[in-house]
C-alpha positions, 0 to 999 in steps of 0.5 A: 780842688785848688789849682796848685793841687791840680798842677801837682797832679799833672806834674806827677802824671807827666813826670811818670810818663817821662820816666816810663818812656825812658825805662821802656825806651819809648822816644815817641812818648817822651817827645810829647810828655817831656816838653810839658814838665817845665811849663807845669813847673812854671805854672806851679811857681806862678800860682805860688808867688805874688810877683814873677822873678824875671831871672828865675823865668829865664832859668826855666826857659833855659831848662825848657830849651835844653829839653827841646834840643835833646828831643829834636836832635838837631845837628850839633844838638849836644853843644846847644844843650850844653850852652842852654844848660850852662847859661841856666847855671850861670843865671843861678849864680845870681841867686847865690849873690842875691842871698849872700850873707856875711860869712859866719863859719864855726870851726865845725863848719870849716872842718866839714867844708874842707872835707866836702871840698876835697871829696867833691873835687875828687869826684869831679876829677874822676868823672872827668877822667872817665868821660874825657877820652870820648868827648872829641871835639866838644871837650872844651865845651864840656870842660867849661860846663863842668867848671860852671857846675863845680863852682855852682854846687860848691857855692850852694854848699858854702852858702847853706853852711853859712845861712842855714836857711830853708831857701839855701837848703832847697837851692842846695838840693836842687843843684845836687839833683842837677849834679846827679842827673848831668853826671849820669847823662855824661857817663851814659853818653861818654863812658858806658851806655846804661839804661840805669843812668838814663832812668836816674837822669830822667828822675833827677832832672825833674826833681832838680827843677821841682826843688828850684821852684821850692827854693823860689817859693820858700821863705828865707827863715833860718832852720833850727839846726843852726841853733845847735852849733851855738 
């Protein structure tokens, strides 16, 4: 059995235990299962590339640290979670810059990007309106965090529309998963307590890191979809 296949099996087991612990509200199980996921994702990345990217390693470290703060529940833990995840997202801007290509949007691209920008802005505004009354003293941190994620996802969409590469696609999917899991976590904490939100958060948080790894190990080849526009 290949080492990567074995790692994927362990990931499925650990991820399933994380989701199960959330659904069944077993914090003891989550305390032991969740910290294993990011190291397993790192091992999957490590055995899939010839050279480790230091920036990407820092991204994974920030994801791991955020999980630890959530699990330990230290004083003011939520601020530390915002800081670690916010730093993770700031580091991801590096890959937007690194993979930047000269802009070549068609008229169709511009039309759909305008629609996306309007809808995405409305969604973020509605989420902010729902959670802001209950954020209390952490509201400034939450606003900064929301702005960072807003521009990161916007950048990922615009980059994919421009490059149409497999790497850009995986990056976009990863950031979308971060948006979904963070939105569900915020709504659960500051709007309405819901086990469904917590389960969605658990699932999409794992998927987000998985697709980040897919992004780093994929090739920057263009997808055939781009050819249909020409």
